[in-house]
Every structure is written in C-alpha cells, then in structure tokens.
N, CA, C and O atoms as a GROMACS GRO file, in nm:
protein
  532
    1MET      N    1   2.584  25.520   4.699
    1MET     CA    2   2.551  25.431   4.590
    1MET      C    3   2.670  25.411   4.497
    1MET      O    4   2.702  25.298   4.460
    2LYS      N    5   2.736  25.520   4.457
    2LYS     CA    6   2.850  25.508   4.366
    2LYS      C    7   2.967  25.437   4.434
    2LYS      O    8   3.040  25.361   4.371
    3GLN      N    9   2.985  25.463   4.565
    3GLN     CA   10   3.090  25.392   4.638
    3GLN      C   11   3.065  25.243   4.633
    3GLN      O   12   3.156  25.164   4.607
    4ARG      N   13   2.942  25.204   4.658
    4ARG     CA   14   2.908  25.062   4.659
    4ARG      C   15   2.926  25.002   4.520
    4ARG      O   16   2.976  24.890   4.507
    5LEU      N   17   2.886  25.075   4.416
    5LEU     CA   18   2.907  25.025   4.280
    5LEU      C   19   3.054  24.997   4.256
    5LEU      O   20   3.090  24.896   4.195
    6PHE      N   21   3.140  25.088   4.304
    6PHE     CA   22   3.283  25.068   4.284
    6PHE      C   23   3.333  24.950   4.368
    6PHE      O   24   3.399  24.861   4.316
    7LEU      N   25   3.302  24.950   4.495
    7LEU     CA   26   3.354  24.848   4.586
    7LEU      C   27   3.301  24.708   4.556
    7LEU      O   28   3.373  24.610   4.571
    8GLU      N   29   3.176  24.700   4.514
    8GLU     CA   30   3.115  24.571   4.489
    8GLU      C   31   3.105  24.538   4.341
    8GLU      O   32   3.061  24.430   4.302
    9GLY      N   33   3.147  24.632   4.258
    9GLY     CA   34   3.138  24.614   4.113
    9GLY      C   35   3.222  24.496   4.067
    9GLY      O   36   3.338  24.480   4.105
   10LYS      N   37   3.162  24.415   3.985
   10LYS     CA   38   3.229  24.295   3.937
   10LYS      C   39   3.308  24.319   3.808
   10LYS      O   40   3.387  24.235   3.766
   11ASP      N   41   3.286  24.435   3.747
   11ASP     CA   42   3.361  24.466   3.625
   11ASP      C   43   3.390  24.616   3.617
   11ASP      O   44   3.340  24.694   3.698
   12ASP      N   45   3.470  24.653   3.519
   12ASP     CA   46   3.511  24.792   3.503
   12ASP      C   47   3.395  24.884   3.470
   12ASP      O   48   3.395  25.002   3.507
   13VAL      N   49   3.295  24.832   3.399
   13VAL     CA   50   3.178  24.914   3.363
   13VAL      C   51   3.111  24.967   3.489
   13VAL      O   52   3.071  25.083   3.495
   14MET      N   53   3.099  24.882   3.590
   14MET     CA   54   3.037  24.927   3.715
   14MET      C   55   3.131  25.020   3.792
   14MET      O   56   3.088  25.123   3.844
   15LYS      N   57   3.257  24.984   3.799
   15LYS     CA   58   3.353  25.062   3.877
   15LYS      C   59   3.370  25.204   3.823
   15LYS      O   60   3.382  25.299   3.901
   16GLN      N   61   3.372  25.219   3.691
   16GLN     CA   62   3.398  25.350   3.632
   16GLN      C   63   3.288  25.450   3.663
   16GLN      O   64   3.309  25.571   3.650
   17GLU      N   65   3.172  25.403   3.703
   17GLU     CA   66   3.060  25.490   3.737
   17GLU      C   67   3.091  25.584   3.853
   17GLU      O   68   3.026  25.688   3.869
   18VAL      N   69   3.190  25.549   3.934
   18VAL     CA   70   3.223  25.632   4.050
   18VAL      C   71   3.257  25.774   4.009
   18VAL      O   72   3.236  25.868   4.086
   19PHE      N   73   3.310  25.791   3.889
   19PHE     CA   74   3.349  25.925   3.842
   19PHE      C   75   3.231  26.009   3.796
   19PHE      O   76   3.248  26.126   3.761
   20ASN      N   77   3.113  25.951   3.795
   20ASN     CA   78   2.993  26.027   3.761
   20ASN      C   79   2.927  26.086   3.885
   20ASN      O   80   2.814  26.135   3.879
   21ALA      N   81   2.996  26.080   3.996
   21ALA     CA   82   2.948  26.140   4.121
   21ALA      C   83   3.048  26.246   4.165
   21ALA      O   84   3.163  26.247   4.123
   22ARG      N   85   3.002  26.335   4.251
   22ARG     CA   86   3.091  26.436   4.309
   22ARG      C   87   3.202  26.366   4.387
   22ARG      O   88   3.181  26.260   4.445
   23ALA      N   89   3.318  26.426   4.386
   23ALA     CA   90   3.432  26.368   4.457
   23ALA      C   91   3.403  26.348   4.605
   23ALA      O   92   3.459  26.258   4.667
   24SER      N   93   3.317  26.430   4.663
   24SER     CA   94   3.287  26.415   4.806
   24SER      C   95   3.224  26.280   4.835
   24SER      O   96   3.236  26.229   4.947
   25TYR      N   97   3.158  26.220   4.737
   25TYR     CA   98   3.097  26.090   4.758
   25TYR      C   99   3.198  25.977   4.752
   25TYR      O  100   3.180  25.875   4.819
   26TRP      N  101   3.304  25.993   4.674
   26TRP     CA  102   3.401  25.886   4.663
   26TRP      C  103   3.534  25.914   4.732
   26TRP      O  104   3.622  25.828   4.735
   27MET      N  105   3.551  26.033   4.786
   27MET     CA  106   3.677  26.069   4.851
   27MET      C  107   3.718  25.969   4.962
   27MET      O  108   3.836  25.938   4.974
   28PRO      N  109   3.624  25.917   5.041
   28PRO     CA  110   3.665  25.821   5.144
   28PRO      C  111   3.726  25.692   5.089
   28PRO      O  112   3.798  25.623   5.162
   29ILE      N  113   3.701  25.658   4.963
   29ILE     CA  114   3.761  25.538   4.904
   29ILE      C  115   3.859  25.575   4.792
   29ILE      O  116   3.887  25.495   4.703
   30ARG      N  117   3.910  25.696   4.799
   30ARG     CA  118   4.001  25.750   4.698
   30ARG      C  119   4.120  25.658   4.671
   30ARG      O  120   4.158  25.640   4.556
   31ASP      N  121   4.178  25.601   4.775
   31ASP     CA  122   4.295  25.515   4.756
   31ASP      C  123   4.262  25.392   4.672
   31ASP      O  124   4.340  25.352   4.586
   32ASP      N  125   4.145  25.333   4.698
   32ASP     CA  126   4.102  25.216   4.620
   32ASP      C  127   4.082  25.253   4.474
   32ASP      O  128   4.123  25.180   4.383
   33ILE      N  129   4.019  25.368   4.452
   33ILE     CA  130   3.993  25.413   4.315
   33ILE      C  131   4.124  25.444   4.243
   33ILE      O  132   4.143  25.406   4.128
   34GLU      N  133   4.213  25.514   4.314
   34GLU     CA  134   4.342  25.548   4.254
   34GLU      C  135   4.419  25.422   4.216
   34GLU      O  136   4.477  25.416   4.107
   35SER      N  137   4.421  25.324   4.302
   35SER     CA  138   4.492  25.198   4.273
   35SER      C  139   4.433  25.131   4.150
   35SER      O  140   4.506  25.084   4.062
   36TRP      N  141   4.301  25.126   4.144
   36TRP     CA  142   4.234  25.063   4.029
   36TRP      C  143   4.270  25.135   3.899
   36TRP      O  144   4.306  25.071   3.800
   37VAL      N  145   4.262  25.268   3.899
   37VAL     CA  146   4.292  25.344   3.778
   37VAL      C  147   4.437  25.324   3.737
   37VAL      O  148   4.466  25.297   3.620
   38ARG      N  149   4.529  25.337   3.833
   38ARG     CA  150   4.672  25.323   3.801
   38ARG      C  151   4.704  25.183   3.748
   38ARG      O  152   4.782  25.168   3.653
   39GLU      N  153   4.645  25.081   3.809
   39GLU     CA  154   4.672  24.943   3.767
   39GLU      C  155   4.611  24.911   3.630
   39GLU      O  156   4.667  24.830   3.556
   40GLU      N  157   4.500  24.971   3.597
   40GLU     CA  158   4.427  24.933   3.476
   40GLU      C  159   4.439  25.032   3.360
   40GLU      O  160   4.395  25.001   3.249
   41TRP      N  161   4.496  25.149   3.383
   41TRP     CA  162   4.498  25.254   3.282
   41TRP      C  163   4.558  25.206   3.149
   41TRP      O  164   4.499  25.230   3.044
   42GLU      N  165   4.670  25.140   3.154
   42GLU     CA  166   4.735  25.094   3.032
   42GLU      C  167   4.642  24.998   2.955
   42GLU      O  168   4.632  25.006   2.833
   43ARG      N  169   4.577  24.909   3.027
   43ARG     CA  170   4.483  24.816   2.963
   43ARG      C  171   4.366  24.892   2.900
   43ARG      O  172   4.322  24.859   2.790
   44PHE      N  173   4.317  24.994   2.971
   44PHE     CA  174   4.208  25.075   2.916
   44PHE      C  175   4.252  25.142   2.785
   44PHE      O  176   4.177  25.147   2.688
   45GLU      N  177   4.376  25.193   2.785
   45GLU     CA  178   4.428  25.259   2.665
   45GLU      C  179   4.437  25.161   2.548
   45GLU      O  180   4.409  25.198   2.434
   46GLU      N  181   4.476  25.037   2.577
   46GLU     CA  182   4.490  24.936   2.471
   46GLU      C  183   4.355  24.884   2.423
   46GLU      O  184   4.330  24.876   2.302
   47GLU      N  185   4.267  24.850   2.517
   47GLU     CA  186   4.139  24.788   2.482
   47GLU      C  187   4.031  24.889   2.442
   47GLU      O  188   3.938  24.855   2.370
   48LYS      N  189   4.045  25.011   2.489
   48LYS     CA  190   3.948  25.118   2.462
   48LYS      C  191   3.803  25.074   2.484
   48LYS      O  192   3.724  25.068   2.390
   49PRO      N  193   3.768  25.044   2.609
   49PRO     CA  194   3.628  25.007   2.636
   49PRO      C  195   3.534  25.121   2.598
   49PRO      O  196   3.575  25.237   2.590
   50GLU      N  197   3.411  25.090   2.574
   50GLU     CA  198   3.312  25.187   2.527
   50GLU      C  199   3.302  25.310   2.618
   50GLU      O  200   3.284  25.421   2.568
   51TRP      N  201   3.312  25.291   2.747
   51TRP     CA  202   3.298  25.401   2.843
   51TRP      C  203   3.425  25.484   2.856
   51TRP      O  204   3.422  25.592   2.915
   52PHE      N  205   3.538  25.436   2.803
   52PHE     CA  206   3.667  25.503   2.816
   52PHE      C  207   3.677  25.615   2.712
   52PHE      O  208   3.757  25.608   2.618
   53THR      N  209   3.595  25.716   2.731
   53THR     CA  210   3.585  25.828   2.638
   53THR      C  211   3.672  25.944   2.684
   53THR      O  212   3.724  25.944   2.795
   54ASP      N  213   3.686  26.043   2.598
   54ASP     CA  214   3.759  26.164   2.637
   54ASP      C  215   3.691  26.231   2.756
   54ASP      O  216   3.758  26.282   2.846
   55HIS      N  217   3.559  26.230   2.755
   55HIS     CA  218   3.485  26.290   2.868
   55HIS      C  219   3.517  26.216   2.998
   55HIS      O  220   3.541  26.280   3.100
   56TRP      N  221   3.517  26.083   2.995
   56TRP     CA  222   3.546  26.007   3.116
   56TRP      C  223   3.689  26.034   3.164
   56TRP      O  224   3.713  26.049   3.283
   57LYS      N  225   3.782  26.040   3.070
   57LYS     CA  226   3.922  26.066   3.106
   57LYS      C  227   3.936  26.202   3.175
   57LYS      O  228   4.019  26.217   3.265
   58GLU      N  229   3.856  26.299   3.134
   58GLU     CA  230   3.861  26.431   3.198
   58GLU      C  231   3.810  26.426   3.342
   58GLU      O  232   3.848  26.509   3.424
   59LEU      N  233   3.724  26.330   3.372
   59LEU     CA  234   3.670  26.317   3.508
   59LEU      C  235   3.772  26.258   3.605
   59LEU      O  236   3.763  26.279   3.725
   60VAL      N  237   3.868  26.184   3.551
   60VAL     CA  238   3.970  26.119   3.634
   60VAL      C  239   4.072  26.224   3.675
   60VAL      O  240   4.123  26.299   3.591
   61ARG      N  241   4.103  26.229   3.803
   61ARG     CA  242   4.202  26.324   3.854
   61ARG      C  243   4.340  26.290   3.799
   61ARG      O  244   4.375  26.173   3.786
   62ASP      N  245   4.418  26.393   3.766
   62ASP     CA  246   4.551  26.374   3.708
   62ASP      C  247   4.640  26.287   3.794
   62ASP      O  248   4.716  26.206   3.741
   63TYR      N  249   4.632  26.301   3.925
   63TYR     CA  250   4.721  26.224   4.012
   63TYR      C  251   4.692  26.074   4.006
   63TYR      O  252   4.773  25.994   4.053
   64MET      N  253   4.580  26.035   3.950
   64MET     CA  254   4.545  25.893   3.938
   64MET      C  255   4.599  25.832   3.809
   64MET      O  256   4.610  25.710   3.798
   65ILE      N  257   4.632  25.914   3.713
   65ILE     CA  258   4.676  25.866   3.582
   65ILE      C  259   4.827  25.844   3.585
   65ILE      O  260   4.903  25.937   3.614
   66PRO      N  261   4.872  25.724   3.555
   66PRO     CA  262   5.016  25.695   3.559
   66PRO      C  263   5.095  25.791   3.470
   66PRO      O  264   5.060  25.815   3.355
   67GLY      N  265   5.203  25.844   3.528
   67GLY     CA  266   5.291  25.932   3.453
   67GLY      C  267   5.238  26.071   3.427
   67GLY      O  268   5.301  26.148   3.355
   68LYS      N  269   5.124  26.106   3.484
   68LYS     CA  270   5.067  26.237   3.453
   68LYS      C  271   5.072  26.335   3.568
   68LYS      O  272   5.110  26.450   3.549
   69GLY      N  273   5.036  26.291   3.687
   69GLY     CA  274   5.016  26.392   3.788
   69GLY      C  275   5.084  26.378   3.923
   69GLY      O  276   5.052  26.455   4.013
   70GLY      N  277   5.173  26.284   3.941
   70GLY     CA  278   5.236  26.272   4.072
   70GLY      C  279   5.141  26.214   4.175
   70GLY      O  280   5.057  26.130   4.144
   71SER      N  281   5.155  26.261   4.297
   71SER     CA  282   5.074  26.208   4.406
   71SER      C  283   4.954  26.297   4.434
   71SER      O  284   4.943  26.408   4.381
   72PHE      N  285   4.865  26.246   4.516
   72PHE     CA  286   4.747  26.321   4.559
   72PHE      C  287   4.787  26.455   4.618
   72PHE      O  288   4.732  26.559   4.582
   73ARG      N  289   4.883  26.452   4.708
   73ARG     CA  290   4.926  26.574   4.776
   73ARG      C  291   4.994  26.670   4.679
   73ARG      O  292   4.966  26.790   4.682
   74GLU      N  293   5.083  26.619   4.593
   74GLU     CA  294   5.156  26.703   4.499
   74GLU      C  295   5.064  26.770   4.397
   74GLU      O  296   5.093  26.880   4.348
   75SER      N  297   4.953  26.705   4.365
   75SER     CA  298   4.865  26.758   4.262
   75SER      C  299   4.756  26.849   4.316
   75SER      O  300   4.662  26.884   4.245
   76GLY      N  301   4.768  26.886   4.442
   76GLY     CA  302   4.666  26.975   4.500
   76GLY      C  303   4.546  26.900   4.555
   76GLY      O  304   4.440  26.959   4.577
   77GLY      N  305   4.563  26.772   4.577
   77GLY     CA  306   4.454  26.691   4.630
   77GLY      C  307   4.406  26.737   4.765
   77GLY      O  308   4.288  26.727   4.797
   78GLU      N  309   4.498  26.788   4.847
   78GLU     CA  310   4.458  26.838   4.979
   78GLU      C  311   4.361  26.954   4.965
   78GLU      O  312   4.263  26.962   5.038
   79ALA      N  313   4.389  27.044   4.872
   79ALA     CA  314   4.299  27.157   4.849
   79ALA      C  315   4.164  27.108   4.800
   79ALA      O  316   4.060  27.161   4.838
   80GLU      N  317   4.166  27.006   4.714
   80GLU     CA  318   4.041  26.947   4.664
   80GLU      C  319   3.961  26.887   4.780
   80GLU      O  320   3.840  26.905   4.788
   81ALA      N  321   4.029  26.817   4.869
   81ALA     CA  322   3.961  26.756   4.984
   81ALA      C  323   3.901  26.864   5.074
   81ALA      O  324   3.790  26.848   5.125
   82GLU      N  325   3.974  26.974   5.094
   82GLU     CA  326   3.922  27.085   5.174
   82GLU      C  327   3.799  27.146   5.109
   82GLU      O  328   3.702  27.180   5.177
   83ALA      N  329   3.802  27.161   4.976
   83ALA     CA  330   3.688  27.217   4.905
   83ALA      C  331   3.566  27.125   4.916
   83ALA      O  332   3.454  27.172   4.935
   84GLU      N  333   3.588  26.996   4.906
   84GLU     CA  334   3.478  26.900   4.919
   84GLU      C  335   3.423  26.903   5.061
   84GLU      O  336   3.302  26.891   5.082
   85LEU      N  337   3.510  26.920   5.158
   85LEU     CA  338   3.467  26.930   5.297
   85LEU      C  339   3.377  27.052   5.315
   85LEU      O  340   3.276  27.046   5.386
   86ALA      N  341   3.413  27.163   5.251
   86ALA     CA  342   3.331  27.284   5.260
   86ALA      C  343   3.193  27.261   5.198
   86ALA      O  344   3.092  27.307   5.252
   87VAL      N  345   3.189  27.191   5.085
   87VAL     CA  346   3.061  27.159   5.022
   87VAL      C  347   2.975  27.075   5.116
   87VAL      O  348   2.856  27.101   5.132
   88LEU      N  349   3.036  26.976   5.176
   88LEU     CA  350   2.961  26.889   5.268
   88LEU      C  351   2.910  26.967   5.389
   88LEU      O  352   2.800  26.941   5.438
   89ARG      N  353   2.990  27.061   5.438
   89ARG     CA  354   2.946  27.144   5.550
   89ARG      C  355   2.822  27.224   5.512
   89ARG      O  356   2.724  27.229   5.587
   90ARG      N  357   2.827  27.285   5.394
   90ARG     CA  358   2.712  27.365   5.349
   90ARG      C  359   2.588  27.278   5.334
   90ARG      O  360   2.478  27.316   5.375
   91ARG      N  361   2.605  27.162   5.275
   91ARG     CA  362   2.492  27.071   5.256
   91ARG      C  363   2.431  27.030   5.388
   91ARG      O  364   2.309  27.022   5.401
   92SER      N  365   2.515  27.002   5.486
   92SER     CA  366   2.463  26.952   5.614
   92SER      C  367   2.383  27.059   5.687
   92SER      O  368   2.300  27.026   5.772
   93THR      N  369   2.406  27.186   5.656
   93THR     CA  370   2.331  27.292   5.724
   93THR      C  371   2.206  27.332   5.649
   93THR      O  372   2.125  27.409   5.701
   94LYS      N  373   2.188  27.282   5.528
   94LYS     CA  374   2.070  27.318   5.450
   94LYS      C  375   1.947  27.237   5.489
   94LYS      O  376   1.836  27.275   5.454
   95GLY      N  377   1.964  27.128   5.561
   95GLY     CA  378   1.850  27.047   5.602
   95GLY      C  379   1.793  26.964   5.489
   95GLY      O  380   1.674  26.933   5.489
   96LYS      N  381   1.877  26.927   5.394
   96LYS     CA  382   1.829  26.844   5.282
   96LYS      C  383   1.781  26.709   5.333
   96LYS      O  384   1.832  26.657   5.432
   97ARG      N  385   1.684  26.655   5.265
   97ARG     CA  386   1.631  26.523   5.292
   97ARG      C  387   1.585  26.506   5.436
   97ARG      O  388   1.590  26.396   5.491
   98GLY      N  389   1.541  26.612   5.495
   98GLY     CA  390   1.486  26.603   5.630
   98GLY      C  391   1.591  26.586   5.738
   98GLY      O  392   1.556  26.554   5.852
   99SER      N  393   1.717  26.606   5.705
   99SER     CA  394   1.821  26.591   5.805
   99SER      C  395   1.808  26.700   5.910
   99SER      O  396   1.773  26.814   5.880
  100LYS      N  397   1.837  26.663   6.033
  100LYS     CA  398   1.831  26.762   6.140
  100LYS      C  399   1.917  26.716   6.256
  100LYS      O  400   1.949  26.598   6.268
  101VAL      N  401   1.953  26.809   6.339
  101VAL     CA  402   2.024  26.777   6.462
  101VAL      C  403   1.930  26.811   6.574
  101VAL      O  404   1.878  26.922   6.583
  102VAL      N  405   1.907  26.714   6.660
  102VAL     CA  406   1.817  26.732   6.773
  102VAL      C  407   1.902  26.756   6.897
  102VAL      O  408   1.994  26.678   6.922
  103PRO      N  409   1.875  26.860   6.973
  103PRO     CA  410   1.954  26.886   7.095
  103PRO      C  411   1.949  26.767   7.190
  103PRO      O  412   1.850  26.694   7.196
  104ALA      N  413   2.057  26.749   7.264
  104ALA     CA  414   2.064  26.639   7.360
  104ALA      C  415   1.947  26.647   7.458
  104ALA      O  416   1.910  26.755   7.506
  105GLY      N  417   1.890  26.533   7.485
  105GLY     CA  418   1.781  26.527   7.581
  105GLY      C  419   1.643  26.549   7.520
  105GLY      O  420   1.543  26.536   7.591
  106VAL      N  421   1.635  26.582   7.392
  106VAL     CA  422   1.507  26.603   7.327
  106VAL      C  423   1.484  26.489   7.229
  106VAL      O  424   1.561  26.472   7.134
  107ASP      N  425   1.379  26.412   7.250
  107ASP     CA  426   1.346  26.300   7.163
  107ASP      C  427   1.468  26.212   7.132
  107ASP      O  428   1.493  26.181   7.015
  108GLY      N  429   1.539  26.173   7.230
  108GLY     CA  430   1.654  26.087   7.209
  108GLY      C  431   1.783  26.164   7.192
  108GLY      O  432   1.890  26.113   7.225
  109GLY      N  433   1.776  26.285   7.141
  109GLY     CA  434   1.891  26.373   7.130
  109GLY      C  435   2.007  26.322   7.048
  109GLY      O  436   2.121  26.358   7.075
  110GLU      N  437   1.981  26.241   6.949
  110GLU     CA  438   2.089  26.192   6.864
  110GLU      C  439   2.081  26.257   6.728
  110GLU      O  440   1.974  26.297   6.683
  111LYS      N  441   2.196  26.267   6.663
  111LYS     CA  442   2.199  26.324   6.529
  111LYS      C  443   2.131  26.229   6.431
  111LYS      O  444   2.144  26.107   6.443
  112ASP      N  445   2.060  26.285   6.336
  112ASP     CA  446   2.005  26.206   6.227
  112ASP      C  447   2.122  26.146   6.150
  112ASP      O  448   2.222  26.214   6.128
  113ALA      N  449   2.111  26.023   6.110
  113ALA     CA  450   2.221  25.952   6.044
  113ALA      C  451   2.261  26.017   5.911
  113ALA      O  452   2.372  25.993   5.864
  114THR      N  453   2.176  26.096   5.852
  114THR     CA  454   2.210  26.156   5.722
  114THR      C  455   2.283  26.288   5.736
  114THR      O  456   2.324  26.346   5.635
  115VAL      N  457   2.300  26.338   5.856
  115VAL     CA  458   2.372  26.464   5.876
  115VAL      C  459   2.521  26.438   5.859
  115VAL      O  460   2.574  26.340   5.910
  116PHE      N  461   2.588  26.526   5.788
  116PHE     CA  462   2.731  26.515   5.763
  116PHE      C  463   2.809  26.520   5.893
  116PHE      O  464   2.786  26.608   5.976
  117ASN      N  465   2.899  26.427   5.912
  117ASN     CA  466   2.982  26.420   6.031
  117ASN      C  467   3.122  26.468   5.992
  117ASN      O  468   3.202  26.391   5.939
  118GLU      N  469   3.149  26.594   6.020
  118GLU     CA  470   3.275  26.656   5.980
  118GLU      C  471   3.395  26.589   6.046
  118GLU      O  472   3.496  26.565   5.981
  119GLU      N  473   3.384  26.559   6.174
  119GLU     CA  474   3.496  26.496   6.244
  119GLU      C  475   3.530  26.360   6.186
  119GLU      O  476   3.647  26.326   6.170
  120LYS      N  477   3.428  26.282   6.153
  120LYS     CA  478   3.451  26.150   6.094
  120LYS      C  479   3.520  26.165   5.959
  120LYS      O  480   3.614  26.092   5.928
  121PHE      N  481   3.474  26.262   5.878
  121PHE     CA  482   3.535  26.288   5.748
  121PHE      C  483   3.682  26.325   5.766
  121PHE      O  484   3.768  26.273   5.694
  122LYS      N  485   3.712  26.414   5.860
  122LYS     CA  486   3.850  26.456   5.883
  122LYS      C  487   3.937  26.339   5.925
  122LYS      O  488   4.051  26.326   5.880
  123ARG      N  489   3.883  26.252   6.013
  123ARG     CA  490   3.960  26.136   6.057
  123ARG      C  491   3.991  26.044   5.939
  123ARG      O  492   4.102  25.992   5.927
  124GLN      N  493   3.892  26.023   5.853
  124GLN     CA  494   3.913  25.937   5.736
  124GLN      C  495   4.018  25.995   5.644
  124GLN      O  496   4.106  25.923   5.595
  125MET      N  497   4.009  26.124   5.620
  125MET     CA  498   4.104  26.187   5.528
  125MET      C  499   4.244  26.189   5.589
  125MET      O  500   4.342  26.168   5.518
  126LYS      N  501   4.254  26.214   5.718
  126LYS     CA  502   4.384  26.216   5.783
  126LYS      C  503   4.447  26.077   5.781
  126LYS      O  504   4.567  26.062   5.757
  127ARG      N  505   4.364  25.975   5.807
  127ARG     CA  506   4.412  25.837   5.808
  127ARG      C  507   4.467  25.800   5.670
  127ARG      O  508   4.563  25.723   5.660
  128LYS      N  509   4.407  25.851   5.565
  128LYS     CA  510   4.452  25.821   5.430
  128LYS      C  511   4.565  25.913   5.386
  128LYS      O  512   4.615  25.901   5.274
  129GLY      N  513   4.606  26.005   5.474
  129GLY     CA  514   4.715  26.096   5.441
  129GLY      C  515   4.675  26.203   5.342
  129GLY      O  516   4.759  26.256   5.270
  130SER      N  517   4.546  26.236   5.338
  130SER     CA  518   4.496  26.330   5.238
  130SER      C  519   4.498  26.474   5.285
  130SER      O  520   4.502  26.566   5.204
  131MET      N  521   4.493  26.493   5.416
  131MET     CA  522   4.485  26.630   5.467
  131MET      C  523   4.581  26.646   5.582
  131MET      O  524   4.602  26.552   5.659
  132SER      N  525   4.640  26.763   5.595
  132SER     CA  526   4.725  26.790   5.711
  132SER      C  527   4.639  26.866   5.811
  132SER      O  528   4.626  26.988   5.804
  133LEU      N  529   4.581  26.791   5.904
  133LEU     CA  530   4.491  26.852   6.002
  133LEU      C  531   4.558  26.866   6.137
  133LEU      O  532   4.497  26.915   6.232
   0.00000   0.00000   0.00000
C-alpha cells in the first residue's frame, strides 16, 4: 500500500507516507524514493510543508539526504537490507494472514502469494546494487 502511494502519488503529501512503513515494505523501490528525496530536499527545507517535521526527517535515511550520508552502501545500507531480509524471513515462517506453503503435488502445490519470496527479494536487491550476494 505505501509503495503504491509513493509510486502513484500525485503530490508530496502522498509520497512522504512511504516513511511511515517499515523499510522492508519500501526497500524494493528505494532508488525511486532516494531520488525523490534528494531532488526535493532543498525545496522541502525552503517551503517547510506541514508534514516536513523533525519526526519525519528522522525517518529519512541519512544516505538519502543531500550532503549528509553518502551512498546507500557507504552508510550501512547493505546491513539494513540484510536486517530487513531477516525480519521478512521470520514473518514468512509465522504463518501470518493465513500464509502457508503447500508441498508440491498437494492441492496444486503452489506457494500462497502472500508468503515471502526470499530469492525474489535478493534478486531485486542485487539488481539495485544494494547487497553483495
């Protein structure tokens, strides 16, 4: 939901909502978010929109803020991505929201669509240069 708000958001009010979700939810679109923050940060500082609070600024990763944190990799982003991956692994094994893995050959034998796909996550992160896998 937060990814869609960011990607389809028509204004900054909608886009900024992405930071009110866990990073694991927006990590796959991290590059888009980082570009938006870097391109608009100076304008945010000048215009001071209502949502541009100290609390919101704390939610933004340092590597996204111009002149503050360097790159994703330099700022420990890889470690953050690994930690988020661990959280997703734990969630996928808890069976939340009725998620389950059905063995092959039993009732179709396909994974429930809500089960975390670790390999897909790793491919996405590797493609974005976020993890050295």
